[in-house]
Backbone as a printed PyTorch tensor [residue, N CA C, xyz], in Angstrom:
tensor([[[  0.8640,  -1.2420,   0.0300],
         [  0.0100,  -0.0130,  -0.0100],
         [  0.8930,   1.2750,   0.0270]],

        [[  0.6490,   2.1410,  -0.8970],
         [  1.4170,   3.4250,  -0.9190],
         [  0.5330,   4.5440,  -0.4000]],

        [[  1.1170,   5.4150,   0.4160],
         [  0.3440,   6.5160,   0.9450],
         [  1.0810,   7.8590,   0.6200]],

        [[  0.3390,   8.8120,   0.4030],
         [  0.9440,  10.1640,   0.1580],
         [  0.6500,  11.0730,   1.3340]],

        [[  1.6350,  11.7590,   1.7570],
         [  1.4600,  12.6040,   2.9790],
         [  1.4460,  14.0880,   2.5620]],

        [[  0.1480,  14.6330,   2.3480],
         [  0.0920,  16.0050,   1.8500],
         [  0.6610,  17.0410,   2.8320]],

        [[  0.6290,  16.8220,   4.1630],
         [  1.1200,  17.8210,   5.0490],
         [  2.5780,  18.0080,   4.8340]],

        [[  3.3340,  16.8840,   4.6860],
         [  4.7730,  16.9510,   4.5590],
         [  5.1080,  17.5060,   3.1350]],

        [[  4.2850,  17.1920,   2.2120],
         [  4.4770,  17.6940,   0.8430],
         [  4.4940,  19.2600,   0.8650]],

        [[  3.5360,  19.7740,   1.5140],
         [  3.4700,  21.2640,   1.5520],
         [  4.6560,  21.8390,   2.3740]],

        [[  5.1080,  21.1980,   3.3650],
         [  6.1230,  21.7770,   4.1670],
         [  7.5660,  21.6050,   3.6220]],

        [[  7.8460,  20.5490,   2.8680],
         [  9.1790,  20.4360,   2.2890],
         [  9.1840,  20.4410,   0.7960]],

        [[  8.0400,  20.4490,   0.1980],
         [  8.0300,  20.6510,  -1.2640],
         [  8.3160,  19.3360,  -2.0230]],

        [[  8.0340,  18.2140,  -1.5170],
         [  8.2220,  16.9900,  -2.2570],
         [  7.1890,  15.9400,  -1.9260]],

        [[  7.0460,  15.0040,  -2.7710],
         [  6.0780,  13.9680,  -2.4590],
         [  6.7610,  12.8810,  -1.7060]],

        [[  6.1600,  12.5260,  -0.5840],
         [  6.7370,  11.4540,   0.2450],
         [  5.8720,  10.1560,   0.0960]],

        [[  6.4550,   9.1590,  -0.5170],
         [  5.7440,   7.9050,  -0.6100],
         [  6.2680,   6.9570,   0.4360]],

        [[  5.3950,   6.3940,   1.1390],
         [  5.7500,   5.4850,   2.2010],
         [  5.2040,   4.0880,   1.9110]],

        [[  6.0010,   3.1670,   1.8420],
         [  5.5400,   1.7630,   1.6000],
         [  5.2570,   1.0890,   2.9800]],

        [[  4.0590,   0.7110,   3.2030],
         [  3.7280,   0.0930,   4.4750],
         [  3.1590,  -1.2410,   4.2350]],

        [[  4.0330,  -2.2460,   4.2480],
         [  3.7290,  -3.6870,   4.1490],
         [  4.0780,  -4.2930,   5.4700]],

        [[  3.2730,  -5.2750,   5.9180],
         [  3.6690,  -5.9270,   7.1380],
         [  4.9790,  -6.7370,   7.0250]],

        [[  5.7940,  -6.6350,   7.9610],
         [  7.0730,  -7.3720,   7.9660],
         [  6.8850,  -8.8300,   8.2620]],

        [[  7.6100,  -9.6710,   7.5180],
         [  7.5530, -11.1360,   7.7720],
         [  8.0690, -11.4470,   9.1530]],

        [[  7.1810, -12.1570,  10.0040],
         [  7.5890, -12.4120,  11.4060],
         [  7.7510, -13.9920,  11.5260]],

        [[  8.9620, -14.4550,  11.3020],
         [  9.1700, -15.9120,  11.4530],
         [  8.9090, -16.4230,  12.8400]],

        [[  9.2760, -15.6610,  13.8740],
         [  9.0000, -16.1600,  15.2380],
         [  7.5250, -16.3660,  15.4370]],

        [[  6.6870, -15.4350,  14.9920],
         [  5.2630, -15.6430,  15.1580],
         [  4.7280, -16.8810,  14.4180]],

        [[  5.2510, -17.0960,  13.2020],
         [  4.8710, -18.1990,  12.4430],
         [  5.2720, -19.5130,  13.1460]],

        [[  6.4580, -19.5470,  13.7000],
         [  6.9920, -20.6940,  14.3760],
         [  6.2390, -21.0050,  15.7700]],

        [[  5.8190, -19.9020,  16.4070],
         [  5.0290, -20.0900,  17.6480],
         [  3.6400, -20.7040,  17.3880]],

        [[  3.1060, -20.5760,  16.2140],
         [  1.8240, -21.1780,  15.8530],
         [  1.8690, -21.6010,  14.4450]],

        [[  2.6760, -22.6800,  14.1050],
         [  2.8930, -23.0290,  12.7280],
         [  1.6360, -23.4700,  11.9770]],

        [[  1.5260, -23.1130,  10.7300],
         [  0.3280, -23.4640,   9.9970],
         [  0.2330, -25.0250,   9.8170]],

        [[ -0.9700, -25.4990,   9.8150],
         [ -1.2520, -26.9300,   9.5640],
         [ -1.3010, -27.1150,   8.0270]],

        [[ -0.2750, -27.5840,   7.4370],
         [ -0.1570, -27.7060,   5.9570],
         [ -0.2650, -29.1550,   5.4860]],

        [[  0.0700, -30.1210,   6.2570],
         [  0.2670, -31.4040,   5.8790],
         [ -0.7870, -32.4090,   6.4110]],

        [[ -1.2200, -33.3150,   5.5790],
         [ -2.2440, -34.3350,   6.0010],
         [ -1.5340, -35.4840,   6.7140]],

        [[ -2.0800, -35.8720,   7.8030],
         [ -1.4670, -36.9750,   8.5750],
         [ -1.6860, -38.3630,   8.0360]],

        [[ -2.4290, -38.4740,   6.9710],
         [ -2.7660, -39.7280,   6.4570],
         [ -4.0950, -40.3060,   6.8300]],

        [[ -4.7570, -39.5370,   7.8400],
         [ -6.0640, -39.9080,   8.2900],
         [ -7.0520, -38.7670,   8.0740]],

        [[ -6.6010, -37.7820,   7.3070],
         [ -7.4830, -36.6760,   6.9280],
         [ -7.3670, -35.4740,   7.8850]],

        [[ -6.4550, -35.5310,   8.8950],
         [ -6.2430, -34.4170,   9.7840],
         [ -5.0940, -33.6510,   9.3140]],

        [[ -5.2280, -32.2930,   9.3600],
         [ -4.1110, -31.4450,   9.0120],
         [ -3.2560, -31.2580,  10.2940]],

        [[ -1.9380, -31.3100,  10.0920],
         [ -1.0710, -31.1570,  11.1930],
         [  0.1160, -30.2500,  10.7710]],

        [[  0.9030, -29.7880,  11.7820],
         [  2.0050, -28.9280,  11.5760],
         [  3.3370, -29.5820,  11.9400]],

        [[  3.2620, -30.9520,  12.2310],
         [  4.3610, -31.6680,  12.7040],
         [  5.4470, -31.9880,  11.6250]],

        [[  5.0730, -32.1460,  10.3410],
         [  6.0010, -32.4940,   9.3010],
         [  6.6200, -31.1740,   8.7760]],

        [[  7.7440, -30.7920,   9.3480],
         [  8.3250, -29.5380,   9.0080],
         [  9.8120, -29.4950,   9.3010]],

        [[ 10.5410, -28.5810,   8.7470],
         [ 11.9360, -28.4410,   9.1280],
         [ 12.0880, -27.8540,  10.5430]],

        [[ 13.2380, -28.0940,  11.1900],
         [ 13.4000, -27.6380,  12.5100],
         [ 13.6020, -26.1020,  12.5720]],

        [[ 13.3810, -25.5710,  13.7380],
         [ 13.4700, -24.1100,  13.9500],
         [ 14.8520, -23.5230,  13.5530]],

        [[ 15.8920, -24.2620,  13.8820],
         [ 17.2260, -23.7760,  13.5790],
         [ 17.4120, -23.5450,  12.0660]],

        [[ 16.9220, -24.5210,  11.3050],
         [ 17.0550, -24.3280,   9.8080],
         [ 16.1600, -23.2150,   9.3640]],

        [[ 14.9970, -23.0550,   9.9610],
         [ 14.1310, -21.9350,   9.6090],
         [ 14.8600, -20.5860,   9.8030]],

        [[ 15.4320, -20.4220,  10.9610],
         [ 16.1110, -19.2090,  11.2820],
         [ 17.3610, -19.0010,  10.4050]],

        [[ 18.0920, -20.1080,  10.0980],
         [ 19.2290, -19.9830,   9.1460],
         [ 18.7700, -19.5080,   7.7960]],

        [[ 17.7190, -20.0880,   7.2640],
         [ 17.1120, -19.6550,   6.0090],
         [ 16.7160, -18.2610,   6.0420]],

        [[ 15.9840, -17.8360,   6.9970],
         [ 15.4940, -16.4530,   7.1690],
         [ 16.6720, -15.4850,   7.2090]],

        [[ 17.7300, -15.8360,   7.8740],
         [ 18.8990, -14.9830,   8.0180],
         [ 19.7110, -14.8600,   6.7300]],

        [[ 19.9100, -15.9540,   6.0160],
         [ 20.8350, -16.0070,   4.8910],
         [ 20.1940, -15.7430,   3.4760]],

        [[ 18.9260, -16.0370,   3.3130],
         [ 18.3380, -15.8810,   2.0260],
         [ 18.2190, -14.4470,   1.6260]],

        [[ 18.4740, -14.2110,   0.3030],
         [ 18.2620, -12.8950,  -0.2780],
         [ 17.4470, -12.9780,  -1.5660]],

        [[ 16.8820, -11.8250,  -1.9170],
         [ 15.9190, -11.8150,  -3.0700],
         [ 16.5660, -12.1580,  -4.3580]],

        [[ 17.8740, -12.0650,  -4.4960],
         [ 18.4700, -12.3670,  -5.7720],
         [ 18.8490, -13.8120,  -5.9380]],

        [[ 18.5430, -14.6910,  -5.0420],
         [ 18.9890, -16.0860,  -5.0810],
         [ 17.9240, -16.9000,  -5.8120]],

        [[ 18.4660, -17.8640,  -6.6490],
         [ 17.5940, -18.8460,  -7.3470],
         [ 17.6950, -20.0620,  -6.5080]],

        [[ 16.5510, -20.5720,  -6.0110],
         [ 16.5840, -21.6210,  -5.0460],
         [ 15.6620, -22.7670,  -5.4990]],

        [[ 15.9390, -23.9620,  -5.0500],
         [ 15.1520, -25.1330,  -5.3330],
         [ 14.8700, -25.8760,  -4.0450]],

        [[ 13.7050, -26.3820,  -3.9100],
         [ 13.2810, -27.2170,  -2.7450],
         [ 12.5700, -28.3680,  -3.1800]],

        [[ 12.8310, -29.5420,  -2.6040],
         [ 12.0130, -30.7510,  -2.7280],
         [ 11.2570, -30.8440,  -1.4310]],

        [[  9.9460, -31.0310,  -1.5620],
         [  9.0560, -30.9700,  -0.3440],
         [  8.5280, -29.4910,  -0.3240]],

        [[  7.5700, -29.3140,   0.5920],
         [  6.9000, -27.9750,   0.7050],
         [  6.3940, -27.8370,   2.0980]],

        [[  6.4070, -26.5730,   2.5200],
         [  5.9000, -26.1750,   3.8530],
         [  6.4070, -24.8950,   4.4120]],

        [[  6.8770, -24.8550,   5.6400],
         [  7.3810, -23.6580,   6.2950],
         [  8.5310, -23.0650,   5.4070]],

        [[  9.3940, -23.9280,   5.0020],
         [ 10.5850, -23.4580,   4.2310],
         [ 10.1300, -22.7250,   2.9510]],

        [[  9.1360, -23.2600,   2.3210],
         [  8.5850, -22.6750,   1.0850],
         [  8.1730, -21.2010,   1.3490]],

        [[  7.5010, -21.0160,   2.5180],
         [  6.9500, -19.7410,   2.8560],
         [  8.1420, -18.7660,   3.1620]],

        [[  9.2340, -19.3240,   3.7810],
         [ 10.4110, -18.4600,   4.0310],
         [ 11.0520, -18.0310,   2.7590]],

        [[ 11.2850, -19.0010,   1.8030],
         [ 11.8060, -18.6640,   0.5160],
         [ 10.9850, -17.5400,  -0.1480]],

        [[  9.6140, -17.6330,  -0.0770],
         [  8.7480, -16.6520,  -0.6290],
         [  8.8550, -15.3430,   0.0810]],

        [[  8.8910, -15.3240,   1.3540],
         [  8.9770, -14.1210,   2.1390],
         [ 10.2240, -13.3250,   1.8570]],

        [[ 11.3280, -14.0330,   1.6560],
         [ 12.5800, -13.4680,   1.3640],
         [ 12.7460, -12.9960,  -0.1450]],

        [[ 11.7490, -13.3590,  -0.9460],
         [ 11.7950, -12.8290,  -2.3240],
         [ 12.6230, -13.6540,  -3.2820]],

        [[ 12.9660, -14.8310,  -2.9050],
         [ 13.8640, -15.6960,  -3.7450],
         [ 13.1010, -16.0660,  -5.0590]],

        [[ 13.8350, -16.3280,  -6.0940],
         [ 13.2580, -16.9030,  -7.2710],
         [ 13.2880, -18.4090,  -7.0430]],

        [[ 12.1280, -18.9490,  -6.4740],
         [ 12.1050, -20.2480,  -5.8320],
         [ 11.3100, -21.2480,  -6.7140]],

        [[ 11.8750, -22.4880,  -6.7740],
         [ 11.1560, -23.5940,  -7.4150],
         [ 10.9670, -24.5690,  -6.3480]],

        [[  9.6950, -25.0410,  -6.2190],
         [  9.3100, -25.9480,  -5.1780],
         [  8.7010, -27.1610,  -5.8080]],

        [[  9.2420, -28.3720,  -5.5590],
         [  8.7640, -29.5580,  -6.1760],
         [  8.0480, -30.4150,  -5.0370]],

        [[  6.7960, -30.6180,  -5.2080],
         [  6.0050, -31.3850,  -4.2160],
         [  4.9130, -32.1840,  -4.9470]],

        [[  4.6700, -33.4290,  -4.5100],
         [  3.6550, -34.1920,  -5.1780],
         [  2.2110, -33.8860,  -4.8940]],

        [[  1.9250, -33.0070,  -3.9410],
         [  0.5630, -32.8190,  -3.4310],
         [  0.0460, -31.4720,  -3.7180]],

        [[ -0.9020, -31.3260,  -4.6210],
         [ -1.5350, -30.0350,  -5.0340],
         [ -2.2590, -29.4360,  -3.8440]],

        [[ -2.7820, -30.2870,  -2.9190],
         [ -3.4510, -29.7190,  -1.7460],
         [ -2.5720, -28.9410,  -0.8540]],

        [[ -1.3270, -29.4330,  -0.6910],
         [ -0.3370, -28.6410,   0.0920],
         [  0.0160, -27.3760,  -0.5930]],

        [[  0.1930, -27.3950,  -1.8580],
         [  0.4170, -26.1100,  -2.6280],
         [ -0.7240, -25.1220,  -2.2930]],

        [[ -1.9160, -25.5800,  -2.4380],
         [ -3.0900, -24.7250,  -2.1480],
         [ -3.0900, -24.1370,  -0.7690]],

        [[ -2.7710, -25.0420,   0.2470],
         [ -2.7960, -24.5540,   1.5970],
         [ -1.6250, -23.5580,   1.8200]],

        [[ -0.4630, -23.7430,   1.2170],
         [  0.6280, -22.8240,   1.3320],
         [  0.2400, -21.4700,   0.7000]],

        [[ -0.3440, -21.5260,  -0.4600],
         [ -0.7270, -20.2620,  -1.1200],
         [ -1.8490, -19.5400,  -0.2570]],

        [[ -2.7620, -20.3030,   0.2830],
         [ -3.8000, -19.6080,   1.0890],
         [ -3.2010, -19.0260,   2.3930]],

        [[ -2.2680, -19.7680,   3.0750],
         [ -1.6390, -19.2320,   4.2050],
         [ -0.8490, -17.8730,   3.8690]],

        [[ -0.0650, -18.0130,   2.7870],
         [  0.7150, -16.8990,   2.4300],
         [ -0.0950, -15.6710,   2.0920]],

        [[ -1.2450, -15.9100,   1.4120],
         [ -2.1510, -14.7840,   1.1000],
         [ -2.6570, -14.1660,   2.4330]],

        [[ -3.0180, -14.9390,   3.3590],
         [ -3.5170, -14.4170,   4.6740],
         [ -2.4340, -13.6990,   5.4700]],

        [[ -1.1850, -14.0750,   5.2530],
         [ -0.1180, -13.5320,   5.9930],
         [  0.6840, -12.4710,   5.1620]],

        [[  0.0910, -12.0200,   3.9640],
         [  0.7100, -11.0360,   3.1240],
         [  2.1070, -11.4040,   2.6520]],

        [[  2.2990, -12.6880,   2.3760],
         [  3.5840, -13.1980,   1.8410],
         [  3.3970, -13.3830,   0.3280]],

        [[  4.1890, -12.7000,  -0.4420],
         [  4.0450, -12.7200,  -1.8930],
         [  4.6020, -13.9920,  -2.4660]],

        [[  3.8170, -14.7490,  -3.2000],
         [  4.3070, -15.9480,  -3.7830],
         [  4.4760, -15.9280,  -5.2900]],

        [[  4.5820, -14.6770,  -5.7820],
         [  4.6540, -14.5590,  -7.2600],
         [  5.9610, -15.0390,  -7.7960]],

        [[  7.0440, -15.1610,  -6.9820],
         [  8.3050, -15.5800,  -7.3690],
         [  8.5120, -17.0720,  -7.0820]],

        [[  7.4660, -17.7430,  -6.6890],
         [  7.5570, -19.1630,  -6.3710],
         [  6.9060, -19.9700,  -7.5130]],

        [[  7.6290, -20.8740,  -8.0480],
         [  7.1480, -21.8160,  -9.0720],
         [  6.9130, -23.1180,  -8.4860]],

        [[  5.6640, -23.5600,  -8.3780],
         [  5.3550, -24.8830,  -7.8050],
         [  5.3080, -25.8660,  -8.9150]],

        [[  5.9700, -26.9900,  -8.8020],
         [  5.9350, -28.1400,  -9.6900],
         [  5.2460, -29.2690,  -8.9120]],

        [[  4.0290, -29.6020,  -9.3150],
         [  3.3530, -30.6760,  -8.5980],
         [  3.6380, -32.0040,  -9.2410]],

        [[  4.5480, -32.7090,  -8.6400],
         [  4.9870, -34.0060,  -9.1970],
         [  5.9890, -34.5700,  -8.1050]],

        [[  6.2340, -35.8850,  -8.2050],
         [  7.2910, -36.4360,  -7.3680],
         [  8.5960, -35.8900,  -7.7230]],

        [[  9.4550, -35.4800,  -6.8230],
         [ 10.7590, -34.9650,  -7.2230],
         [ 11.5740, -35.9500,  -7.9600]],

        [[ 11.4170, -37.2000,  -7.7160],
         [ 12.2080, -38.2740,  -8.3310],
         [ 11.9670, -38.2820,  -9.8870]],

        [[ 10.8040, -37.7040, -10.3130],
         [ 10.4660, -37.6640, -11.6990],
         [ 10.9500, -36.3850, -12.3660]],

        [[ 11.2300, -35.3390, -11.5460],
         [ 11.4610, -34.0290, -12.0740],
         [ 12.9260, -33.4890, -11.9370]],

        [[ 13.5140, -33.7730, -10.8150],
         [ 14.7920, -33.1240, -10.4070],
         [ 15.9350, -33.3090, -11.4630]],

        [[ 15.9750, -34.5160, -12.0100],
         [ 17.0280, -34.8470, -12.9820],
         [ 16.7850, -34.0430, -14.3210]],

        [[ 15.6060, -33.4660, -14.5120],
         [ 15.3230, -32.6840, -15.7190],
         [ 15.6920, -31.2530, -15.5710]],

        [[ 16.0200, -30.7590, -14.3890],
         [ 16.3070, -29.3360, -14.1920],
         [ 17.7480, -28.9860, -14.5480]],

        [[ 18.0210, -27.7920, -14.9660],
         [ 19.4140, -27.4280, -15.3030],
         [ 20.2450, -27.5510, -14.0760]],

        [[ 21.4410, -28.1760, -14.1730],
         [ 22.3260, -28.5550, -13.0680],
         [ 22.9250, -27.2620, -12.3880]],

        [[ 23.1050, -26.1880, -13.0660],
         [ 23.7330, -25.0420, -12.4160],
         [ 22.8290, -23.8800, -12.2250]],

        [[ 21.5290, -24.1390, -12.2350],
         [ 20.5760, -23.0470, -12.2140],
         [ 20.3010, -22.5020, -10.8320]],

        [[ 20.7300, -23.1800,  -9.7430],
         [ 20.3720, -22.8450,  -8.4080],
         [ 21.4810, -22.5110,  -7.5660]],

        [[ 21.2770, -21.4690,  -6.6580],
         [ 22.2580, -21.0160,  -5.7120],
         [ 22.2090, -21.9150,  -4.4670]],

        [[ 21.0220, -22.3620,  -4.1290],
         [ 20.7880, -23.1650,  -2.9390],
         [ 19.7140, -24.2310,  -3.1770]],

        [[ 19.9670, -25.3770,  -2.6260],
         [ 18.9580, -26.4680,  -2.8740],
         [ 18.6540, -27.0300,  -1.5000]],

        [[ 17.3480, -27.0860,  -1.1170],
         [ 16.9230, -27.6630,   0.1650],
         [ 16.2320, -28.9760,  -0.2160]],

        [[ 16.7730, -30.0930,   0.3050],
         [ 16.2110, -31.4180,   0.0800],
         [ 15.4240, -31.7830,   1.3000]],

        [[ 14.1490, -31.8550,   1.0870],
         [ 13.2200, -32.1670,   2.1770],
         [ 12.1860, -33.0990,   1.6110]],

        [[ 11.1490, -33.3500,   2.3370],
         [ 10.0560, -34.2280,   1.8680],
         [ 10.3960, -35.7110,   2.2710]],

        [[ 10.0390, -36.6130,   1.3740],
         [ 10.2450, -38.0170,   1.6420],
         [ 11.5580, -38.3510,   2.1570]],

        [[ 11.7170, -38.9150,   3.3180],
         [ 13.0380, -39.0560,   3.9880],
         [ 13.7050, -40.4230,   3.7700]],

        [[ 13.1710, -41.3330,   2.9940],
         [ 13.7990, -42.5840,   2.7280],
         [ 15.1010, -42.3840,   2.0010]],

        [[ 16.1560, -43.1310,   2.3960],
         [ 17.5350, -42.9070,   1.9420],
         [ 17.6410, -42.8380,   0.4070]],

        [[ 17.0420, -43.7380,  -0.3050],
         [ 17.1040, -43.7890,  -1.7100],
         [ 16.6650, -42.4330,  -2.3350]],

        [[ 15.5580, -41.9690,  -1.9530],
         [ 15.0180, -40.6660,  -2.4900],
         [ 15.9480, -39.5170,  -2.1330]],

        [[ 16.3660, -39.3860,  -0.9040],
         [ 17.2660, -38.3640,  -0.5080],
         [ 18.6240, -38.4280,  -1.2510]],

        [[ 19.1330, -39.6290,  -1.4220],
         [ 20.3930, -39.7550,  -2.0550],
         [ 20.3010, -39.4070,  -3.5490]],

        [[ 19.2290, -39.8310,  -4.2310],
         [ 18.9980, -39.4630,  -5.6050],
         [ 18.8380, -37.8650,  -5.7730]],

        [[ 18.0480, -37.2800,  -4.8830],
         [ 17.9070, -35.8880,  -4.9680],
         [ 19.2400, -35.1210,  -4.7770]],

        [[ 20.0030, -35.6160,  -3.8180],
         [ 21.2660, -34.9970,  -3.5690],
         [ 22.2270, -35.1750,  -4.8050]],

        [[ 22.2740, -36.3700,  -5.3010],
         [ 23.1310, -36.6470,  -6.4960],
         [ 22.8410, -35.6850,  -7.6420]],

        [[ 21.5210, -35.4780,  -7.9080],
         [ 21.1820, -34.5710,  -9.0270],
         [ 21.3220, -33.1260,  -8.6370]],

        [[ 21.1690, -32.7540,  -7.3920],
         [ 21.1740, -31.3720,  -7.0140],
         [ 22.4890, -30.8820,  -6.4880]],

        [[ 23.4530, -31.7530,  -6.0420],
         [ 24.6420, -31.3590,  -5.4370],
         [ 25.4620, -30.3500,  -6.1200]],

        [[ 25.5910, -30.4450,  -7.4330],
         [ 26.4580, -29.5480,  -8.2270],
         [ 25.6730, -28.2340,  -8.4740]],

        [[ 24.4460, -28.0890,  -8.0340],
         [ 23.6880, -26.8550,  -8.2800],
         [ 24.0850, -25.7430,  -7.3540]],

        [[ 24.5960, -25.9650,  -6.1860],
         [ 24.8910, -24.9000,  -5.2530],
         [ 25.1820, -25.3490,  -3.9100]],

        [[ 24.7970, -24.5530,  -2.9100],
         [ 25.1210, -24.9200,  -1.5400],
         [ 23.9600, -25.6610,  -0.8730]],

        [[ 24.2460, -26.3150,   0.1850],
         [ 23.2420, -26.9520,   1.0410],
         [ 23.4020, -26.2570,   2.4160]],

        [[ 22.3740, -26.4370,   3.3060],
         [ 22.4930, -25.8030,   4.6220],
         [ 23.7500, -26.2590,   5.4060]],

        [[ 24.2750, -27.5040,   5.0640],
         [ 25.4740, -27.9930,   5.7230],
         [ 26.5920, -27.1200,   5.3940]],

        [[ 26.6210, -26.5610,   4.1640],
         [ 27.7630, -25.7260,   3.7080],
         [ 27.7760, -24.4710,   4.6120]],

        [[ 26.6120, -23.9480,   5.0980],
         [ 26.5660, -22.8200,   5.9470],
         [ 27.2600, -23.1000,   7.2690]],

        [[ 26.9620, -24.2420,   7.8490],
         [ 27.6210, -24.6410,   9.1290],
         [ 29.0530, -24.8140,   8.9640]],

        [[ 29.4850, -25.3930,   7.9010],
         [ 30.9680, -25.5820,   7.6320],
         [ 31.5580, -24.2940,   7.5660]],

        [[ 31.0020, -23.3100,   6.7790],
         [ 31.6080, -21.9940,   6.5720],
         [ 31.6870, -21.1670,   7.8040]],

        [[ 30.6740, -21.3770,   8.7140],
         [ 30.6330, -20.6400,   9.9560],
         [ 31.6580, -21.0680,  11.0140]],

        [[ 32.2000, -22.3390,  10.8590],
         [ 33.0380, -22.8490,  11.9070],
         [ 34.5030, -22.5970,  11.4890]]])
């Protein structure tokens, strides 16, 4: 929302445009995380998510000029969106994408830079350009084979959160 302040305009002779958008509040989101995932019995839960430390690391380190990729979807997707990354999110469940978009809309998080690919990552990730991403977050299905294959195809794309910890030590 842009506002014009006529009083100031008269007093200093210029137009003062103030951008007033709510600031992304990760702490508030983590204190009451959205229920984005189905528990398999039809109940929405907030348990299937990345840990708080990773959320804070993402929030601290992401910048709007980064091209990012994620397998899985959830809180991390919303952080990528809030930080303005050019983000690609691969997830097999359209319902999760819809819930993420709905939550972001209600929290004034812009998702226009997020490209959702609704498909299993094992069918898509090997088709993506190998050097197109600055950061890849591998999440979602935790079985070793799936994680290994995602890592194999994505490793040469950029950094992983483990690189951050190694660089900080």
